[in-house]
A tleap script that builds the chain and sets N, CA, C and O, in Angstrom:
source leaprc.protein.ff14SB
mol = sequence {
  NMET ARG ALA ARG PRO LEU GLU ILE ALA ALA
  LEU ALA ARG VAL ALA GLY PHE VAL LEU VAL
  ALA ALA ALA ILE ILE ALA ALA ALA VAL GLN
  LEU ASP PRO ARG LYS ALA GLU PRO SER PRO
  ASN GLY THR LEU PRO ALA PRO THR GLY ASP
  PRO LEU ALA ALA GLU LEU ALA ARG CYS GLN
  ALA ILE GLY MET ALA ALA GLN ASN ASP ALA
  ALA CYS ALA LYS ALA TRP ALA GLU ASN ARG
  ARG ARG PHE PHE THR TYR ARG PRO ALA TYR
  ASP ALA ALA PRO LYS ALA ALA PRO PRO TRP
  LEU PRO LYS SER GLU GLU CARG
}
set mol.1.N position { -80.485 -12.947 30.654 }
set mol.1.CA position { -79.373 -12.437 31.403 }
set mol.1.C position { -78.485 -11.569 30.540 }
set mol.1.O position { -78.183 -11.861 29.383 }
set mol.2.N position { -78.103 -10.524 31.154 }
set mol.2.CA position { -77.211 -9.623 30.422 }
set mol.2.C position { -75.783 -9.894 30.835 }
set mol.2.O position { -75.499 -10.153 32.005 }
set mol.3.N position { -74.898 -9.833 29.878 }
set mol.3.CA position { -73.474 -10.004 30.167 }
set mol.3.C position { -72.923 -8.707 30.739 }
set mol.3.O position { -73.333 -7.619 30.334 }
set mol.4.N position { -72.000 -8.821 31.673 }
set mol.4.CA position { -71.404 -7.628 32.262 }
set mol.4.C position { -70.448 -6.996 31.259 }
set mol.4.O position { -69.725 -7.701 30.556 }
set mol.5.N position { -70.443 -5.712 31.196 }
set mol.5.CA position { -69.510 -5.065 30.259 }
set mol.5.C position { -68.062 -5.303 30.710 }
set mol.5.O position { -67.790 -5.479 31.897 }
set mol.6.N position { -67.169 -5.303 29.765 }
set mol.6.CA position { -65.746 -5.538 30.023 }
set mol.6.C position { -65.187 -4.354 30.798 }
set mol.6.O position { -65.274 -3.209 30.354 }
set mol.7.N position { -64.616 -4.641 31.950 }
set mol.7.CA position { -64.083 -3.577 32.783 }
set mol.7.C position { -62.615 -3.340 32.430 }
set mol.7.O position { -61.736 -4.102 32.833 }
set mol.8.N position { -62.371 -2.295 31.687 }
set mol.8.CA position { -61.022 -1.967 31.231 }
set mol.8.C position { -60.116 -1.601 32.406 }
set mol.8.O position { -58.943 -1.972 32.411 }
set mol.9.N position { -60.625 -0.898 33.380 }
set mol.9.CA position { -59.821 -0.467 34.527 }
set mol.9.C position { -59.316 -1.669 35.323 }
set mol.9.O position { -58.165 -1.689 35.760 }
set mol.10.N position { -60.163 -2.653 35.508 }
set mol.10.CA position { -59.758 -3.850 36.252 }
set mol.10.C position { -58.695 -4.629 35.478 }
set mol.10.O position { -57.738 -5.125 36.073 }
set mol.11.N position { -58.852 -4.738 34.178 }
set mol.11.CA position { -57.858 -5.443 33.363 }
set mol.11.C position { -56.522 -4.698 33.359 }
set mol.11.O position { -55.461 -5.321 33.392 }
set mol.12.N position { -56.574 -3.385 33.318 }
set mol.12.CA position { -55.341 -2.597 33.342 }
set mol.12.C position { -54.639 -2.759 34.681 }
set mol.12.O position { -53.412 -2.837 34.729 }
set mol.13.N position { -55.399 -2.809 35.768 }
set mol.13.CA position { -54.818 -2.993 37.093 }
set mol.13.C position { -54.141 -4.370 37.193 }
set mol.13.O position { -53.038 -4.474 37.729 }
set mol.14.N position { -54.776 -5.401 36.693 }
set mol.14.CA position { -54.197 -6.752 36.705 }
set mol.14.C position { -52.934 -6.791 35.851 }
set mol.14.O position { -51.938 -7.396 36.248 }
set mol.15.N position { -52.964 -6.162 34.703 }
set mol.15.CA position { -51.777 -6.127 33.837 }
set mol.15.C position { -50.634 -5.380 34.515 }
set mol.15.O position { -49.473 -5.769 34.388 }
set mol.16.N position { -50.959 -4.313 35.229 }
set mol.16.CA position { -49.929 -3.568 35.962 }
set mol.16.C position { -49.293 -4.416 37.041 }
set mol.16.O position { -48.071 -4.404 37.191 }
set mol.17.N position { -50.094 -5.155 37.800 }
set mol.17.CA position { -49.548 -6.043 38.834 }
set mol.17.C position { -48.656 -7.125 38.223 }
set mol.17.O position { -47.615 -7.469 38.783 }
set mol.18.N position { -49.062 -7.648 37.091 }
set mol.18.CA position { -48.266 -8.686 36.426 }
set mol.18.C position { -46.929 -8.103 35.963 }
set mol.18.O position { -45.894 -8.753 36.108 }
set mol.19.N position { -46.935 -6.900 35.413 }
set mol.19.CA position { -45.690 -6.280 34.962 }
set mol.19.C position { -44.752 -5.972 36.130 }
set mol.19.O position { -43.542 -6.167 36.020 }
set mol.20.N position { -45.300 -5.495 37.239 }
set mol.20.CA position { -44.471 -5.213 38.414 }
set mol.20.C position { -43.875 -6.512 38.955 }
set mol.20.O position { -42.698 -6.547 39.313 }
set mol.21.N position { -44.666 -7.569 39.019 }
set mol.21.CA position { -44.165 -8.857 39.498 }
set mol.21.C position { -43.063 -9.384 38.573 }
set mol.21.O position { -42.061 -9.927 39.040 }
set mol.22.N position { -43.252 -9.221 37.279 }
set mol.22.CA position { -42.229 -9.674 36.331 }
set mol.22.C position { -40.945 -8.869 36.496 }
set mol.22.O position { -39.856 -9.434 36.398 }
set mol.23.N position { -41.045 -7.568 36.745 }
set mol.23.CA position { -39.854 -6.737 36.948 }
set mol.23.C position { -39.128 -7.146 38.224 }
set mol.23.O position { -37.898 -7.184 38.242 }
set mol.24.N position { -39.854 -7.449 39.280 }
set mol.24.CA position { -39.224 -7.883 40.529 }
set mol.24.C position { -38.519 -9.214 40.342 }
set mol.24.O position { -37.404 -9.393 40.830 }
set mol.25.N position { -39.135 -10.131 39.659 }
set mol.25.CA position { -38.510 -11.435 39.416 }
set mol.25.C position { -37.271 -11.274 38.541 }
set mol.25.O position { -36.251 -11.913 38.799 }
set mol.26.N position { -37.342 -10.435 37.518 }
set mol.26.CA position { -36.175 -10.220 36.650 }
set mol.26.C position { -35.027 -9.588 37.426 }
set mol.26.O position { -33.871 -9.959 37.225 }
set mol.27.N position { -35.327 -8.640 38.308 }
set mol.27.CA position { -34.285 -8.015 39.123 }
set mol.27.C position { -33.674 -9.024 40.087 }
set mol.27.O position { -32.461 -9.016 40.297 }
set mol.28.N position { -34.489 -9.890 40.672 }
set mol.28.CA position { -33.965 -10.899 41.596 }
set mol.28.C position { -33.062 -11.887 40.870 }
set mol.28.O position { -32.046 -12.313 41.419 }
set mol.29.N position { -33.413 -12.250 39.662 }
set mol.29.CA position { -32.572 -13.173 38.895 }
set mol.29.C position { -31.275 -12.487 38.488 }
set mol.29.O position { -30.211 -13.104 38.535 }
set mol.30.N position { -31.346 -11.233 38.093 }
set mol.30.CA position { -30.156 -10.500 37.651 }
set mol.30.C position { -29.201 -10.243 38.811 }
set mol.30.O position { -27.986 -10.303 38.627 }
set mol.31.N position { -29.727 -9.957 40.002 }
set mol.31.CA position { -28.909 -9.607 41.153 }
set mol.31.C position { -28.690 -10.796 42.085 }
set mol.31.O position { -28.568 -10.616 43.297 }
set mol.32.N position { -28.642 -11.974 41.548 }
set mol.32.CA position { -28.443 -13.190 42.338 }
set mol.32.C position { -27.086 -13.135 43.036 }
set mol.32.O position { -26.067 -13.047 42.351 }
set mol.33.N position { -27.026 -13.183 44.369 }
set mol.33.CA position { -25.746 -13.058 45.070 }
set mol.33.C position { -24.799 -14.220 44.803 }
set mol.33.O position { -23.587 -14.063 44.952 }
set mol.34.N position { -25.305 -15.357 44.421 }
set mol.34.CA position { -24.416 -16.483 44.129 }
set mol.34.C position { -23.566 -16.216 42.889 }
set mol.34.O position { -22.462 -16.746 42.768 }
set mol.35.N position { -24.070 -15.404 41.977 }
set mol.35.CA position { -23.292 -15.062 40.783 }
set mol.35.C position { -22.211 -14.040 41.101 }
set mol.35.O position { -21.195 -13.984 40.407 }
set mol.36.N position { -22.412 -13.227 42.141 }
set mol.36.CA position { -21.469 -12.159 42.474 }
set mol.36.C position { -20.236 -12.675 43.220 }
set mol.36.O position { -19.220 -11.982 43.270 }
set mol.37.N position { -20.304 -13.868 43.796 }
set mol.37.CA position { -19.164 -14.397 44.532 }
set mol.37.C position { -18.040 -14.762 43.571 }
set mol.37.O position { -18.287 -15.378 42.534 }
set mol.38.N position { -16.803 -14.387 43.905 }
set mol.38.CA position { -15.697 -14.777 43.038 }
set mol.38.C position { -15.447 -16.276 43.155 }
set mol.38.O position { -15.681 -16.881 44.201 }
set mol.39.N position { -14.982 -16.847 42.091 }
set mol.39.CA position { -14.703 -18.280 42.116 }
set mol.39.C position { -13.479 -18.539 43.000 }
set mol.39.O position { -12.534 -17.750 42.977 }
set mol.40.N position { -13.478 -19.609 43.765 }
set mol.40.CA position { -12.365 -19.859 44.685 }
set mol.40.C position { -11.049 -20.144 43.977 }
set mol.40.O position { -9.985 -19.938 44.562 }
set mol.41.N position { -11.091 -20.607 42.752 }
set mol.41.CA position { -9.846 -20.895 42.047 }
set mol.41.C position { -9.321 -19.690 41.271 }
set mol.41.O position { -8.291 -19.790 40.605 }
set mol.42.N position { -10.004 -18.568 41.346 }
set mol.42.CA position { -9.551 -17.353 40.667 }
set mol.42.C position { -8.342 -16.765 41.379 }
set mol.42.O position { -8.297 -16.732 42.609 }
set mol.43.N position { -7.373 -16.306 40.617 }
set mol.43.CA position { -6.176 -15.720 41.209 }
set mol.43.C position { -6.045 -14.286 40.748 }
set mol.43.O position { -6.570 -13.900 39.703 }
set mol.44.N position { -5.348 -13.515 41.529 }
set mol.44.CA position { -5.081 -12.135 41.152 }
set mol.44.C position { -4.008 -12.103 40.081 }
set mol.44.O position { -3.106 -12.941 40.094 }
set mol.45.N position { -4.083 -11.156 39.149 }
set mol.45.CA position { -3.025 -11.064 38.152 }
set mol.45.C position { -1.702 -10.693 38.810 }
set mol.45.O position { -1.662 -9.877 39.731 }
set mol.46.N position { -0.646 -11.286 38.342 }
set mol.46.CA position { 0.668 -11.030 38.911 }
set mol.46.C position { 1.154 -9.653 38.496 }
set mol.46.O position { 1.093 -9.313 37.314 }
set mol.47.N position { 1.638 -8.844 39.448 }
set mol.47.CA position { 2.186 -7.543 39.084 }
set mol.47.C position { 3.455 -7.697 38.257 }
set mol.47.O position { 4.130 -8.724 38.327 }
set mol.48.N position { 3.769 -6.688 37.485 }
set mol.48.CA position { 4.832 -6.809 36.495 }
set mol.48.C position { 6.165 -6.231 36.941 }
set mol.48.O position { 6.795 -5.540 36.141 }
set mol.49.N position { 6.623 -6.454 38.113 }
set mol.49.CA position { 7.948 -5.984 38.480 }
set mol.49.C position { 7.968 -4.724 39.309 }
set mol.49.O position { 9.032 -4.335 39.790 }
set mol.50.N position { 6.865 -4.083 39.493 }
set mol.50.CA position { 6.805 -2.906 40.348 }
set mol.50.C position { 6.633 -3.400 41.782 }
set mol.50.O position { 5.611 -4.011 42.095 }
set mol.51.N position { 7.611 -3.149 42.666 }
set mol.51.CA position { 7.482 -3.667 44.025 }
set mol.51.C position { 6.279 -3.072 44.769 }
set mol.51.O position { 5.681 -3.744 45.609 }
set mol.52.N position { 5.925 -1.832 44.470 }
set mol.52.CA position { 4.758 -1.237 45.106 }
set mol.52.C position { 3.494 -1.969 44.677 }
set mol.52.O position { 2.617 -2.229 45.501 }
set mol.53.N position { 3.395 -2.302 43.399 }
set mol.53.CA position { 2.222 -3.021 42.915 }
set mol.53.C position { 2.137 -4.404 43.555 }
set mol.53.O position { 1.049 -4.882 43.874 }
set mol.54.N position { 3.291 -5.041 43.741 }
set mol.54.CA position { 3.303 -6.354 44.381 }
set mol.54.C position { 2.834 -6.244 45.830 }
set mol.54.O position { 2.073 -7.090 46.299 }
set mol.55.N position { 3.277 -5.221 46.533 }
set mol.55.CA position { 2.874 -5.031 47.929 }
set mol.55.C position { 1.386 -4.694 48.012 }
set mol.55.O position { 0.696 -5.190 48.903 }
set mol.56.N position { 0.882 -3.863 47.104 }
set mol.56.CA position { -0.540 -3.535 47.105 }
set mol.56.C position { -1.383 -4.775 46.799 }
set mol.56.O position { -2.463 -4.943 47.367 }
set mol.57.N position { -0.902 -5.636 45.913 }
set mol.57.CA position { -1.617 -6.881 45.618 }
set mol.57.C position { -1.637 -7.785 46.847 }
set mol.57.O position { -2.645 -8.434 47.125 }
set mol.58.N position { -0.518 -7.828 47.588 }
set mol.58.CA position { -0.470 -8.648 48.804 }
set mol.58.C position { -1.461 -8.107 49.830 }
set mol.58.O position { -2.171 -8.872 50.483 }
set mol.59.N position { -1.503 -6.783 49.966 }
set mol.59.CA position { -2.422 -6.169 50.919 }
set mol.59.C position { -3.872 -6.438 50.526 }
set mol.59.O position { -4.723 -6.654 51.389 }
set mol.60.N position { -4.147 -6.426 49.243 }
set mol.60.CA position { -5.498 -6.715 48.782 }
set mol.60.C position { -5.848 -8.170 49.054 }
set mol.60.O position { -6.994 -8.480 49.377 }
set mol.61.N position { -4.881 -9.059 48.929 }
set mol.61.CA position { -5.133 -10.479 49.122 }
set mol.61.C position { -5.405 -10.819 50.586 }
set mol.61.O position { -6.173 -11.741 50.859 }
set mol.62.N position { -4.801 -10.107 51.528 }
set mol.62.CA position { -5.013 -10.449 52.935 }
set mol.62.C position { -6.286 -9.828 53.496 }
set mol.62.O position { -6.692 -10.157 54.610 }
set mol.63.N position { -6.916 -8.944 52.748 }
set mol.63.CA position { -8.227 -8.422 53.121 }
set mol.63.C position { -8.197 -7.476 54.304 }
set mol.63.O position { -7.392 -6.547 54.345 }
set mol.64.N position { -9.083 -7.715 55.274 }
set mol.64.CA position { -9.245 -6.814 56.417 }
set mol.64.C position { -8.019 -6.814 57.326 }
set mol.64.O position { -7.814 -5.853 58.068 }
set mol.65.N position { -7.217 -7.843 57.288 }
set mol.65.CA position { -6.006 -7.883 58.114 }
set mol.65.C position { -5.011 -6.812 57.679 }
set mol.65.O position { -4.104 -6.472 58.439 }
set mol.66.N position { -5.161 -6.286 56.492 }
set mol.66.CA position { -4.253 -5.257 55.988 }
set mol.66.C position { -4.389 -3.945 56.746 }
set mol.66.O position { -3.477 -3.119 56.709 }
set mol.67.N position { -5.506 -3.737 57.429 }
set mol.67.CA position { -5.690 -2.496 58.183 }
set mol.67.C position { -4.691 -2.380 59.322 }
set mol.67.O position { -4.306 -1.272 59.694 }
set mol.68.N position { -4.265 -3.508 59.882 }
set mol.68.CA position { -3.337 -3.505 61.003 }
set mol.68.C position { -1.901 -3.787 60.573 }
set mol.68.O position { -1.016 -3.905 61.420 }
set mol.69.N position { -1.662 -3.893 59.284 }
set mol.69.CA position { -0.329 -4.208 58.764 }
set mol.69.C position { 0.406 -2.899 58.446 }
set mol.69.O position { -0.068 -2.092 57.648 }
set mol.70.N position { 1.573 -2.700 59.082 }
set mol.70.CA position { 2.336 -1.463 58.880 }
set mol.70.C position { 2.868 -1.362 57.454 }
set mol.70.O position { 2.929 -0.268 56.892 }
set mol.71.N position { 3.254 -2.495 56.865 }
set mol.71.CA position { 3.770 -2.472 55.491 }
set mol.71.C position { 2.675 -2.038 54.513 }
set mol.71.O position { 2.951 -1.331 53.543 }
set mol.72.N position { 1.451 -2.455 54.765 }
set mol.72.CA position { 0.346 -2.060 53.891 }
set mol.72.C position { 0.056 -0.565 54.034 }
set mol.72.O position { -0.209 0.120 53.047 }
set mol.73.N position { 0.109 -0.076 55.254 }
set mol.73.CA position { -0.120 1.357 55.461 }
set mol.73.C position { 0.940 2.174 54.736 }
set mol.73.O position { 0.639 3.213 54.148 }
set mol.74.N position { 2.176 1.703 54.781 }
set mol.74.CA position { 3.264 2.400 54.087 }
set mol.74.C position { 3.070 2.341 52.568 }
set mol.74.O position { 3.299 3.329 51.872 }
set mol.75.N position { 2.646 1.179 52.059 }
set mol.75.CA position { 2.421 1.029 50.615 }
set mol.75.C position { 1.265 1.917 50.159 }
set mol.75.O position { 1.340 2.527 49.093 }
set mol.76.N position { 0.212 1.995 50.945 }
set mol.76.CA position { -0.925 2.851 50.580 }
set mol.76.C position { -0.525 4.318 50.584 }
set mol.76.O position { -0.946 5.083 49.717 }
set mol.77.N position { 0.286 4.709 51.555 }
set mol.77.CA position { 0.746 6.103 51.609 }
set mol.77.C position { 1.586 6.436 50.374 }
set mol.77.O position { 1.434 7.506 49.785 }
set mol.78.N position { 2.472 5.517 49.985 }
set mol.78.CA position { 3.297 5.747 48.793 }
set mol.78.C position { 2.425 5.794 47.542 }
set mol.78.O position { 2.674 6.601 46.646 }
set mol.79.N position { 1.418 4.948 47.470 }
set mol.79.CA position { 0.510 4.943 46.318 }
set mol.79.C position { -0.259 6.258 46.237 }
set mol.79.O position { -0.420 6.810 45.149 }
set mol.80.N position { -0.736 6.768 47.373 }
set mol.80.CA position { -1.414 8.068 47.378 }
set mol.80.C position { -0.464 9.177 46.953 }
set mol.80.O position { -0.841 10.071 46.194 }
set mol.81.N position { 0.781 9.116 47.449 }
set mol.81.CA position { 1.761 10.137 47.080 }
set mol.81.C position { 1.998 10.121 45.575 }
set mol.81.O position { 2.051 11.177 44.945 }
set mol.82.N position { 2.139 8.941 45.000 }
set mol.82.CA position { 2.341 8.837 43.543 }
set mol.82.C position { 1.138 9.359 42.780 }
set mol.82.O position { 1.282 10.042 41.766 }
set mol.83.N position { -0.037 9.038 43.266 }
set mol.83.CA position { -1.252 9.412 42.540 }
set mol.83.C position { -1.504 10.910 42.580 }
set mol.83.O position { -1.880 11.506 41.571 }
set mol.84.N position { -1.297 11.524 43.751 }
set mol.84.CA position { -1.645 12.930 43.905 }
set mol.84.C position { -0.491 13.888 43.630 }
set mol.84.O position { -0.685 15.099 43.727 }
set mol.85.N position { 0.684 13.403 43.296 }
set mol.85.CA position { 1.819 14.282 43.009 }
set mol.85.C position { 1.726 14.764 41.572 }
set mol.85.O position { 1.511 13.977 40.650 }
set mol.86.N position { 1.888 16.056 41.394 }
set mol.86.CA position { 1.825 16.648 40.057 }
set mol.86.C position { 3.138 16.386 39.331 }
set mol.86.O position { 4.213 16.723 39.826 }
set mol.87.N position { 3.037 15.786 38.161 }
set mol.87.CA position { 4.195 15.589 37.304 }
set mol.87.C position { 3.818 16.060 35.908 }
set mol.87.O position { 2.948 15.468 35.269 }
set mol.88.N position { 4.458 17.109 35.432 }
set mol.88.CA position { 4.106 17.582 34.085 }
set mol.88.C position { 4.489 16.544 33.037 }
set mol.88.O position { 5.443 15.785 33.210 }
set mol.89.N position { 3.735 16.526 31.958 }
set mol.89.CA position { 3.968 15.553 30.893 }
set mol.89.C position { 5.159 15.940 30.024 }
set mol.89.O position { 5.628 15.130 29.225 }
set mol.90.N position { 5.642 17.143 30.167 }
set mol.90.CA position { 6.758 17.606 29.367 }
set mol.90.C position { 7.896 17.997 30.297 }
set mol.90.O position { 7.691 18.184 31.496 }
set mol.91.N position { 9.071 18.118 29.749 }
set mol.91.CA position { 10.229 18.520 30.532 }
set mol.91.C position { 10.094 20.001 30.883 }
set mol.91.O position { 9.827 20.821 30.004 }
set mol.92.N position { 10.272 20.348 32.140 }
set mol.92.CA position { 10.081 21.725 32.575 }
set mol.92.C position { 11.257 22.627 32.191 }
set mol.92.O position { 11.145 23.851 32.251 }
set mol.93.N position { 12.365 22.033 31.803 }
set mol.93.CA position { 13.530 22.837 31.420 }
set mol.93.C position { 13.228 23.562 30.111 }
set mol.93.O position { 12.619 22.983 29.211 }
set mol.94.N position { 13.656 24.849 29.991 }
set mol.94.CA position { 13.401 25.570 28.742 }
set mol.94.C position { 14.180 24.933 27.595 }
set mol.94.O position { 15.340 24.549 27.743 }
set mol.95.N position { 13.526 24.835 26.475 }
set mol.95.CA position { 14.143 24.236 25.289 }
set mol.95.C position { 14.508 25.337 24.305 }
set mol.95.O position { 14.030 26.469 24.385 }
set mol.96.N position { 15.356 24.965 23.395 }
set mol.96.CA position { 15.736 25.909 22.338 }
set mol.96.C position { 14.526 26.163 21.447 }
set mol.96.O position { 13.678 25.289 21.267 }
set mol.97.N position { 14.460 27.353 20.900 }
set mol.97.CA position { 13.352 27.709 20.026 }
set mol.97.C position { 13.435 26.896 18.741 }
set mol.97.O position { 14.530 26.562 18.288 }
set mol.98.N position { 12.296 26.580 18.156 }
set mol.98.CA position { 12.324 25.863 16.889 }
set mol.98.C position { 12.994 26.706 15.814 }
set mol.98.O position { 12.962 27.935 15.887 }
set mol.99.N position { 13.603 26.063 14.813 }
set mol.99.CA position { 14.361 26.806 13.806 }
set mol.99.C position { 13.510 27.781 12.979 }
set mol.99.O position { 14.044 28.762 12.460 }
set mol.100.N position { 12.221 27.537 12.847 }
set mol.100.CA position { 11.401 28.435 12.027 }
set mol.100.C position { 10.968 29.685 12.798 }
set mol.100.O position { 10.433 30.613 12.192 }
set mol.101.N position { 11.182 29.735 14.099 }
set mol.101.CA position { 10.799 30.881 14.893 }
set mol.101.C position { 11.865 31.957 14.776 }
set mol.101.O position { 13.041 31.666 14.993 }
set mol.102.N position { 11.495 33.207 14.435 }
set mol.102.CA position { 12.494 34.283 14.316 }
set mol.102.C position { 13.187 34.516 15.651 }
set mol.102.O position { 12.621 34.226 16.705 }
set mol.103.N position { 14.396 35.033 15.610 }
set mol.103.CA position { 15.209 35.233 16.794 }
set mol.103.C position { 14.569 36.187 17.797 }
set mol.103.O position { 14.793 36.041 18.999 }
set mol.104.N position { 13.793 37.140 17.349 }
set mol.104.CA position { 13.186 38.104 18.250 }
set mol.104.C position { 12.081 37.486 19.102 }
set mol.104.O position { 11.724 38.044 20.140 }
set mol.105.N position { 11.528 36.333 18.680 }
set mol.105.CA position { 10.438 35.718 19.411 }
set mol.105.C position { 10.902 34.589 20.302 }
set mol.105.O position { 10.070 33.894 20.886 }
set mol.106.N position { 12.192 34.381 20.427 }
set mol.106.CA position { 12.683 33.318 21.278 }
set mol.106.C position { 12.362 33.629 22.729 }
set mol.106.O position { 12.225 34.790 23.116 }
set mol.107.N position { 12.248 32.617 23.493 }
set mol.107.CA position { 11.919 32.812 24.912 }
set mol.107.C position { 13.124 32.587 25.763 }
set mol.107.O position { 13.047 32.705 26.986 }
savepdb mol mol.pdb
quit
């Protein structure tokens, strides 16, 4: 009896299936939904004296009910206004020229 030659293609196919199965199992373990749930005893950090931040934290805590809350809508509008309003990092008022700048180059 002759022994059958080693089929490299079949072994490669089996190894490929094993690697794909291992990747699927690793992804399922990594993306376990039980790990993604927040712990029930976890609390939100307390805002530091900004009343808008306190109101936004309250709106976040009440969840979907915040969509129908007028105070939350007002707080979100103020937050958007603060975020999208342009405020230069420097004072817009003209300043005196530095002492090393000659008088002819003053603005």
